[in-house]
C-alpha positions in Angstrom: -4.1 -26.7 4.2 -3.3 -30.4 4.0 -3.6 -32.6 7.1 -2.6 -36.2 7.6 -5.2 -38.9 8.1 -3.9 -39.4 11.7 -4.5 -35.7 12.4 -8.0 -35.9 11.0 -8.8 -38.9 13.2 -7.5 -37.0 16.3 -9.7 -34.1 15.4 -12.8 -36.3 14.9 -12.1 -38.1 18.2 -11.7 -34.7 20.0 -15.1 -33.6 18.6 -16.8 -36.8 19.8 -15.1 -36.4 23.2 -16.3 -32.8 23.6 -19.8 -33.7 22.5 -20.0 -36.6 24.9 -18.7 -34.5 27.8 -21.1 -31.7 27.3 -24.1 -33.9 26.7 -23.3 -35.5 30.1 -23.6 -32.2 32.0 -27.5 -32.1 32.1 -27.9 -35.7 33.4 -25.3 -35.0 36.1 -27.2 -31.8 37.2 -30.5 -33.6 37.3 -29.0 -36.5 39.2 -27.5 -34.1 41.7 -30.9 -32.4 42.2 -33.1 -35.5 42.2 -30.9 -38.1 43.9 -32.2 -39.9 47.0 -31.9 -37.6 50.0 -29.4 -38.4 52.7 -30.5 -38.5 56.3 -31.3 -35.0 57.5 -32.7 -33.6 54.2 -36.3 -33.4 53.1 -37.2 -33.1 49.4 -40.5 -31.1 49.0 -42.3 -31.6 45.8 -45.7 -30.1 46.7 -46.9 -26.6 47.8 -49.9 -24.4 47.9 -50.1 -21.6 45.4 -51.9 -18.3 45.5 -51.7 -15.9 42.5 -52.5 -12.2 43.1 -52.8 -9.9 40.1 -51.5 -6.4 40.2 -49.9 -3.5 38.4 -46.2 -2.9 38.7 -43.7 -4.2 41.3 -44.0 -3.6 45.0 -41.5 -4.0 47.8 -42.0 -7.2 49.8 -43.3 -6.4 53.4 -41.0 -7.3 56.3 -43.8 -9.3 58.0 -46.9 -11.0 56.8 -49.9 -11.8 59.0 -52.0 -14.7 58.0 -55.0 -12.3 57.8 -53.3 -10.3 55.1 -53.5 -13.2 52.6 -56.9 -14.5 51.6 -57.9 -17.8 53.0 -59.5 -18.8 49.7 -57.9 -19.2 46.3 -55.0 -21.4 47.4 -54.5 -24.5 45.3 -52.1 -27.4 45.6 -49.4 -27.6 42.9 -46.6 -30.0 42.2 -43.1 -28.8 42.2 -41.3 -27.9 40.0 -44.0 -25.5 38.8 -44.1 -23.3 35.7 -46.3 -20.5 34.5 -46.4 -20.3 30.7 -45.3 -17.1 29.0 -46.7 -15.4 25.9 -44.5 -15.8 22.8 -45.9 -12.6 21.3 -46.4 -10.1 24.1 -49.6 -8.2 24.5 -49.6 -4.3 24.8 -50.1 -4.5 28.6 -47.8 -7.5 29.1 -45.0 -5.3 30.3 -47.1 -3.5 32.9 -49.4 -5.9 34.6 -47.8 -8.1 37.2 -48.7 -11.3 39.2 -47.5 -12.1 42.6 -47.3 -15.9 43.2 -47.2 -17.1 46.8 -45.9 -20.6 47.4 -46.8 -21.9 50.9 -44.8 -24.9 52.3 -45.8 -26.4 55.6 -42.8 -27.8 57.5 -44.7 -29.2 60.5 -44.4 -33.0 60.3 -42.1 -32.7 57.3 -38.9 -31.3 58.8 -36.5 -33.4 60.9 -37.6 -33.9 64.5 -34.7 -31.9 65.9 -36.4 -28.5 65.8 -33.6 -26.7 67.7 -30.9 -27.4 65.2 -29.8 -24.9 62.4 -32.1 -25.5 59.5 -31.5 -24.5 55.8 -33.7 -24.1 52.8 -32.2 -25.0 49.4 -33.9 -23.8 46.2 -32.0 -25.1 43.1 -33.5 -22.6 40.7 -36.1 -19.9 40.3 -36.9 -18.0 37.2 -38.9 -14.8 36.9 -38.9 -11.3 35.5 -39.2 -9.8 38.9 -38.1 -10.6 42.5 -38.2 -13.3 45.0 -38.7 -13.1 48.8 -38.6 -15.9 51.4 -40.6 -15.7 54.7 -40.4 -18.0 57.7 -43.5 -17.9 59.9 -44.4 -14.5 58.3 -40.9 -12.9 58.9 -38.8 -11.8 55.9 -35.7 -14.0 55.7 -34.4 -13.2 52.2 -35.2 -11.0 49.2 -33.4 -10.7 45.8 -31.7 -7.4 44.9 -31.0 -5.5 41.7 -33.2 -5.0 38.7 -36.1 -7.3 37.9 -34.0 -8.6 35.0 -30.6 -9.0 36.7 -31.9 -10.5 39.9 -29.6 -13.6 40.1 -32.3 -15.9 38.8 -29.7 -18.4 37.6 -28.0 -18.6 41.0 -29.1 -21.4 43.4 -30.4 -20.3 46.8 -29.2 -21.6 50.2 -30.3 -19.8 53.3 -30.8 -20.5 57.0 -34.4 -20.6 58.2 -33.5 -19.9 61.8 -30.8 -17.4 62.6 -28.7 -19.5 65.0 -28.7 -23.0 66.3 -31.0 -23.3 69.3 -33.5 -21.0 67.7 -36.8 -22.7 66.8 -37.1 -23.3 63.1 -40.3 -22.0 61.3 -43.2 -24.3 60.8 -44.3 -22.6 57.6 -42.4 -21.0 54.7 -43.9 -18.5 52.2 -42.0 -17.8 49.0 -43.1 -14.6 47.2 -42.4 -14.5 43.4 -43.2 -11.4 41.4 -43.5 -11.7 37.6 -44.9 -9.9 34.6 -48.1 -11.4 33.3 -46.6 -12.1 29.9 -43.2 -13.3 31.1 -44.2 -16.5 33.0 -42.1 -18.0 35.7 -40.5 -21.1 37.0 -40.1 -22.5 40.5 -38.1 -25.7 41.3 -38.5 -28.2 44.1 -37.4 -27.3 47.6 -35.0 -29.0 50.0 -35.0 -28.5 53.7 -32.3 -29.9 56.0 -29.1 -29.2 57.8 -26.1 -27.6 56.1 -24.1 -30.8 55.7 -26.9 -32.5 53.7 -27.6 -29.5 51.4 -24.3 -27.7 51.0 -22.8 -30.2 48.5 -26.0 -29.9 46.4 -25.8 -26.2 46.4 -22.1 -26.3 45.4 -22.7 -28.6 42.5 -25.6 -26.5 41.3 -23.5 -23.3 41.7 -20.6 -24.9 39.8 -22.8 -26.1 36.9 -25.0 -23.0 36.6 -22.6 -20.2 37.4 -19.0 -21.0 37.9 -18.3 -23.2 34.9 -20.0 -20.7 32.5 -18.0 -17.9 34.1 -14.7 -19.7 34.0 -15.3 -21.0 30.5 -16.2 -17.6 29.0 -13.3 -15.9 30.8 -10.9 -18.5 29.4 -12.3 -18.1 26.0 -11.8 -14.3 26.2 -8.2 -14.7 27.5 -7.3 -17.0 24.5 -9.1 -14.5 22.3 -6.9 -11.7 23.6 -3.8 -13.8 22.8 -5.2 -14.3 19.3 -5.7 -10.5 19.0 -2.0 -10.0 20.0 -0.9 -12.5 17.3 -3.1 -10.7 14.8 -1.6 -7.3 15.6 1.9 -8.8 15.0 0.7 -10.6 11.9 -2.1 -8.6 10.3 -2.4 -10.6 7.2 -4.0 -13.6 9.1 -7.6 -12.5 9.7 -8.5 -15.8 11.4 -6.9 -14.5 14.6 -9.0 -11.4 14.5 -12.2 -13.3 13.9 -11.3 -15.7 16.8 -11.0 -12.7 19.1 -14.3 -11.3 17.9 -16.0 -14.7 18.5 -14.5 -14.9 22.0 -15.6 -11.3 22.9 -19.1 -11.9 21.6 -19.4 -15.2 23.4 -18.3 -13.5 26.6 -21.0 -10.9 26.3 -23.6 -13.5 25.4 -23.0 -15.6 28.5 -22.8 -12.7 31.0 -26.5 -12.9 31.9 -26.0 -16.5 33.1 -23.8 -15.6 36.1 -24.1 -11.9 36.8 -26.8 -10.8 39.2 -27.9 -8.2 41.7 -27.0 -4.5 41.2 -23.2 -5.0 40.9 -22.9 -4.8 37.1 -21.8 -1.3 36.0 -24.1 -1.2 32.9 -27.7 -0.1 32.7 -30.4 -2.7 32.4 -31.4 -1.4 28.9 -27.9 -1.6 27.5 -27.2 -4.9 29.2 -30.3 -6.5 27.7 -29.5 -5.1 24.3 -25.9 -6.5 24.5 -27.3 -9.9 25.4 -29.6 -9.9 22.3 -27.2 -8.4 19.8 -24.2 -10.5 20.9 -26.0 -13.7 19.9 -26.7 -12.4 16.4 -23.3 -11.1 15.8 -21.7 -14.3 17.2 -23.4 -16.3 14.5 -22.2 -13.8 11.9 -18.6 -14.0 13.2 -18.7 -17.8 13.2 -19.9 -17.6 9.6 -17.0 -15.4 8.6 -14.6 -17.6 10.4 -15.8 -20.7 8.6 -15.6 -18.9 5.3 -12.0 -18.0 5.9 -11.4 -21.6 7.0 -12.7 -23.4 3.9 -11.8 -20.6 1.5 -15.1 -20.8 -0.3 -16.9 -17.5 0.3 -20.7 -17.0 -0.1 -21.2 -13.3 -0.8 -25.0 -13.5 -0.8 -25.0 -15.3 2.6 -22.6 -12.8 4.1 -24.6 -9.8 2.9 -27.8 -11.4 4.2 -26.4 -12.2 7.7 -24.7 -8.8 8.1 -27.9 -7.0 7.0 -30.1 -9.0 9.4 -27.7 -8.5 12.3 -27.4 -4.8 11.6 -31.2 -4.3 11.3 -31.9 -6.3 14.5 -29.2 -4.4 16.5 -30.6 -1.1 15.4 -34.2 -2.1 16.0 -33.5 -3.2 19.5 -31.4 -0.2 20.6 -32.6 0.9 24.1 -33.8 4.4 23.0 -35.9 2.8 20.2 -37.6 0.2 22.5 -40.6 1.5 24.5 -39.3 -0.3 27.6 -36.7 -2.8 28.6 -39.4 -5.2 29.7 -40.8 -5.3 26.2 -37.4 -6.1 24.8 -37.0 -8.9 27.3 -40.5 -10.2 26.4 -39.7 -10.4 22.7 -36.4 -12.2 23.3 -37.8 -15.7 22.7 -39.4 -14.5 19.5 -36.0 -13.1 18.4 -34.3 -16.3 19.3 -36.9 -18.2 17.1 -36.2 -15.8 14.3 -32.4 -16.2 14.6 -32.6 -20.0 14.7 -33.4 -20.7 11.0 -30.8 -18.1 9.9 -28.2 -19.9 12.1 -29.2 -23.3 10.6 -28.9 -21.9 7.1 -25.5 -20.4 7.8 -24.1 -23.5 9.4 -25.6 -25.8 6.7 -24.0 -23.8 3.9 -20.6 -23.5 5.5 -20.5 -27.2 6.6 -21.4 -28.4 3.1 -18.6 -26.4 1.7 -16.2 -27.5 4.4 -17.1 -31.2 3.7 -16.8 -30.7 0.0 -13.4 -29.2 0.4 -12.5 -32.3 2.6 -11.4 -30.0 5.4 -10.8 -32.0 8.6 -11.9 -29.0 10.7 -15.2 -29.1 8.9 -16.2 -32.4 10.4 -15.2 -31.1 13.8 -17.4 -28.0 13.4 -20.2 -30.1 12.0 -20.3 -32.1 15.2 -20.2 -29.0 17.3 -23.1 -27.5 15.2 -25.4 -30.4 15.9 -24.3 -30.2 19.6 -24.9 -26.4 19.8 -28.2 -26.4 18.0 -29.5 -29.2 20.3 -28.4 -27.3 23.4 -29.8 -24.0 22.1 -33.1 -25.5 21.2 -33.3 -27.0 24.7 -32.6 -23.6 26.2 -35.4 -22.1 24.1 -37.8 -24.6 25.7 -36.5 -23.8 29.1 -36.7 -20.1 28.5 -40.3 -20.4 27.4 -41.1 -22.6 30.5 -41.8 -25.7 28.4 -39.4 -27.9 30.4 -38.7 -28.2 34.1 -37.2 -25.0 35.6 -35.0 -27.2 37.7 -32.9 -28.0 34.5 -29.6 -26.2 33.7 -29.1 -23.8 30.8 -27.0 -25.7 28.3 -26.1 -22.8 26.0 -23.0 -21.9 28.1 -21.7 -25.4 27.6 -22.2 -25.0 23.8 -20.1 -21.8 24.1 -17.4 -23.7 26.1 -17.4 -26.4 23.5 -17.0 -23.7 20.9 -14.0 -22.5 22.8 -12.4 -25.9 22.7 -13.2 -26.5 19.0 -12.0 -23.1 17.8 -9.0 -23.2 20.1 -8.0 -26.6 18.7 -8.4 -25.2 15.2 -6.3 -22.1 16.0 -3.8 -24.3 17.8 -3.5 -26.5 14.7 -3.1 -23.4 12.5 -0.6 -21.8 14.9 1.6 -24.9 15.2 1.1 -25.6 11.4 2.5 -22.1 10.8 5.5 -22.9 12.9 6.0 -26.2 11.1 5.7 -24.4 7.7 8.2 -21.8 8.8 10.6 -24.6 10.0 10.1 -26.4 6.6 10.7 -23.2 4.7 13.8 -22.5 6.8 15.1 -26.0 6.2 14.5 -25.6 2.5 16.1 -22.2 2.5 19.1 -23.5 4.3 19.5 -26.3 1.8 19.2 -23.9 -1.1 21.6 -21.6 0.6 24.1 -24.4 0.9 23.7 -25.2 -2.8 24.0 -21.6 -3.7 27.1 -21.2 -1.5 28.7 -24.2 -3.3 27.8 -22.7 -6.7 29.2 -19.3 -5.6 32.4 -21.0 -4.3 32.8 -22.8 -7.7 32.1 -19.5 -9.5 34.6 -17.7 -7.3 37.3 -20.3 -8.0 36.6 -20.0 -11.7 36.8 -16.2 -11.5 40.0 -16.5 -9.6 41.5 -18.6 -12.3 40.2 -16.3 -15.0 41.4 -13.2 -13.2 44.9 -14.7 -12.7 44.9 -15.7 -16.4 43.8 -12.2 -17.4 46.4 -10.6 -15.2 49.1 -12.8 -16.7 47.9 -12.1 -20.2 47.8 -8.3 -19.5 51.3 -8.3 -18.0 52.6 -10.4 -20.9 51.0 -8.0 -23.4 52.5 -5.0 -21.5 56.0 -6.5 -21.4 55.8 -7.5 -25.0 54.6 -4.0 -26.0 57.2 -2.3 -24.0 60.0 -4.5 -25.3 58.7 -4.0 -28.8 58.7 -0.3 -28.5 61.9 0.0 -26.4 64.3 -2.8 -26.3 63.1 -4.3 -29.6 63.2 -1.0 -31.5 66.8 -0.3 -30.2 68.1 -3.7 -31.2 66.5 -3.6 -34.7 68.1 -0.1 -35.3 71.5 -1.4 -34.1 71.2 -4.5 -36.3 70.5 -2.5 -39.4 73.3 0.0 -38.6 75.7 -2.9 -38.1 74.7 -4.5 -41.4 75.3 -1.2 -43.2 78.6 -0.6 -41.4 77.3 2.7 -40.2 78.2 2.3 -36.4 81.5 2.0 -34.7 82.2 -0.5 -32.0 81.8 2.3 -29.4 78.4 3.2 -30.8 77.3 -0.4 -30.9 78.4 -0.8 -27.3 76.3 2.3 -26.3 73.2 0.9 -28.0 73.6 -2.5 -26.4 74.1 -0.8 -23.0 70.9 1.2 -23.5 69.1 -2.0 -24.4 70.3 -3.6 -21.2 69.1 -0.6 -19.2 65.7 -0.9 -20.9 65.5 -4.5 -19.9 66.5 -3.8 -16.3 63.9 -1.1 -16.0 61.2 -3.5 -17.3 62.3 -6.1 -14.7 62.4 -3.4 -11.9 58.8 -2.3 -12.8 57.5 -5.8 -11.8 58.9 -5.5 -8.3 56.5 -4.6 -5.5 57.0 -0.9 -4.4 54.0 -0.8 -2.1 52.8 2.6 -3.4 56.2 4.1 -2.4 57.4 6.6 -5.0 60.8 7.1 -3.2 61.5 3.3 -3.5 60.8 3.5 -7.2 63.1 6.5 -7.6 65.8 4.7 -5.6 65.6 1.8 -8.0 66.0 4.2 -10.9 69.0 5.8 -9.3 70.6 2.4 -8.7 70.2 1.5 -12.4 71.2 4.8 -14.1 73.8 6.3 -11.7 76.7 4.4 -13.2 75.8 5.5 -16.7 75.4 9.2 -15.6 78.7 9.2 -13.8 80.5 7.5 -16.7 79.4 10.3 -18.9 81.2 12.8 -16.6 78.0 14.2 -15.2 77.5 14.8 -11.4 74.3 13.5 -9.8 72.6 15.5 -7.0 70.0 13.6 -5.1 67.7 16.0 -3.2 64.7 13.7 -2.8 62.3 14.5 0.1 59.6 12.2 1.7 56.3 12.4 -0.1 52.8 10.8 0.5 52.2 7.3 -0.8 50.5 6.7 -4.1 47.8 3.9 -3.7 47.4 3.5 -7.4 51.1 2.7 -8.1 51.1 -0.7 -9.9 53.7 -2.3 -12.1 52.2 -0.7 -15.3 52.2 2.8 -13.8 55.7 2.2 -12.3 57.1 1.3 -15.8 55.5 4.5 -17.2 57.3 6.6 -14.6 60.6 4.8 -15.1 60.4 5.3 -18.9 59.6 9.0 -18.5 62.6 9.5 -16.2 64.8 7.4 -18.5 63.8 9.4 -21.5 64.5 12.7 -19.7 68.0 11.6 -18.5 68.8 10.2 -22.0 67.9 13.6 -23.5 70.1 15.4 -21.0 73.1 13.1 -21.7 72.7 13.3 -25.5 71.8 16.9 -26.2 72.5 19.3 -23.4 76.2 18.8 -22.6 75.3 19.3 -18.9 77.7 18.7 -16.1 75.1 18.4 -13.3 71.8 16.6 -13.0 69.6 17.2 -9.9 66.7 15.1 -8.7 64.1 16.5 -6.2 60.6 15.7 -5.0 57.9 17.8 -3.4 54.1 17.8 -2.5 52.2 20.0 -5.0 48.5 20.5 -4.4 46.6 17.2 -4.6 49.7 15.4 -5.9 53.4 14.8 -5.9 56.0 16.4 -8.2 59.3 14.9 -9.4 61.8 17.5 -10.8 65.0 16.8 -12.9 67.2 19.9 -13.5 70.4 20.2 -15.6 72.8 23.1 -16.3 73.3 22.4 -19.9 72.2 24.2 -23.1 68.5 24.8 -23.2 66.1 24.3 -26.1 62.9 25.6 -27.5 60.2 23.5 -25.9 57.4 24.5 -28.4 59.6 23.8 -31.4 60.7 20.4 -29.9 57.1 19.4 -29.4 56.2 20.4 -32.9 59.0 18.4 -34.5 58.4 14.9 -35.8 60.3 13.4 -32.9 58.3 11.3 -30.5 60.4 11.5 -27.3 58.5 14.4 -25.6 55.1 13.3 -26.9 55.7 9.8 -25.6 56.5 11.3 -22.2 53.2 13.2 -22.3 51.2 10.2 -23.3 52.7 8.0 -20.6 52.0 10.6 -17.9 48.3 10.8 -19.1 48.0 7.1 -18.7 48.0 7.4 -14.9 46.5 10.9 -14.7 49.7 12.9 -14.4 51.3 15.7 -16.3 54.7 16.7 -17.6 56.2 20.2 -18.0 59.5 21.7 -19.4 61.1 25.0 -18.5 64.2 25.6 -20.5 66.6 28.5 -20.9 70.2 29.4 -21.4 71.0 28.4 -17.8 69.6 24.9 -18.2 66.3 22.9 -18.3 63.9 21.9 -15.5 61.6 18.9 -16.2 58.7 18.3 -13.8 56.5 15.2 -13.6 53.3 15.7 -11.5 51.7 12.6 -10.1 48.1 12.6 -8.5 47.5 11.2 -5.0 44.3 9.6 -6.3 44.3 8.2 -9.8 41.5 9.1 -12.2 39.8 5.9 -13.4 39.2 7.0 -16.9 42.7 8.6 -17.5 44.1 5.6 -19.3 41.0 5.1 -21.4 41.2 8.8 -22.4 44.8 8.3 -23.5 44.0 5.3 -25.5 41.1 7.1 -27.1 43.4 10.0 -28.0 
């Protein structure tokens, strides 16, 4: 795919803009959490901590008396506070638990107006367990759902006194359950009225939950559109890969914003989807980049697919001893996936840059951006950075959405531009072709007209040579020898004139009307018949039209009739000649009857004379037949004409 330098600059600029925007998310979140408190809000950065070991999870009690917690063992800690996790879990790491109690004294810390409605704002807490908040020993809040999907990424804003006018608590206890191997994270705490804390809560909710949710949903929606395009255009696999990337990205980011017990999937299956979707997302991106730069790496594809398949099978819920153990090894799996991802991206980017693909530089910028954010999330997941920070991987997914959507948009619009260019070229070629066809048609028209004129000229010349020319030559020779009288010469010349008139009449348009042709024959020959003292009876009836009746066929019919009448006048001494027509089978018959002396038809056909045989050959030229029935009472001649002419009839006659 060729792209102009201006388009390449736009893509590079877009990549820098996306990277700058996403890199600015974390400083904005920290600034919102650590900014100078307005009047009415207190930022608490110290607490007392008591860690109580145990086995398994227990429900938080509704009330806690101070005597129930030991007076010794409390230590002062700075907030935010983290408990490190084990990278490689121990055998009992998924069973033994620790309950961390954070005690915050509000006496002398909270605003002086004790009777107003007071809120506690916790930007973030992170644990494989549950959290509960107590005010003066009374349970105010507890997390719900499984220990994994407990809403840990949701900020917490809750009232410390039920209504305004109720005294606010002087001491707050926050109970955090966790697995010994999983570690935990606890941010700073804000106490104040709703006006001073609500905007902080909304910003944190937007950055940690709402933006990832909206971004992954938009990604999936565009992916569904790409799937629809693929189903309509199956040869373009980029659209299918884009849908696969959007679906995997959606599954990968679900755990950032779902929480509680409202997700209709078991904990085991959900955790497995979270782990597997990341691995297959990298594989799908690899396949997309390969399809983009058109330089496949079979060994890398086999390696990535094999590792993804093996990891997906090994982490299936029924193969894992417990869901806790799968969650505990997630950081280790992420560390194992990271070098594979770096290898895949490095190979594909090198090939994209070698191919001078503009999208390659855009994806290269996103890769650096994504690896940086993913590495940061790895530190946050392992409690190596402040738990008050925001997970940045969802923003890498959102930037992936913009990058890949831009690439697919360019491809989509490029396809339309290519179609428009092809249509324009096709229209131009069509115009050229139409002009060539018009010229060819005009030449064919000229050639066809010339051929028609030549054929008609040859037909007339042949007919005049065989008819009029032969009669004139015979008359000239007879005159030269003195063998013909003036009367005989006059008869010969009159016959020649009749032949010439018939040839002229055959060129008139008869519009497939046999009766019109017979009327023309009657007009020409009636005077000659009547001058010979023979009565003419015309009993012609309407017959169907003959579509094949052209000038050549008309001349054949006229010659056949002329020959028949001439034979009657010369040989039969008849006094009556009758013409009639009728429909016979799949054709039309024309009959000529006389009352003269008959003749032997077979003997006449075997003689050397050519009159009867010429009539037969002329009838065969248009697919017709002739027949004679002769006796002492006269002769009946019948000419049968087909309604539909046989195409090869004339060729058969010529071959014979």
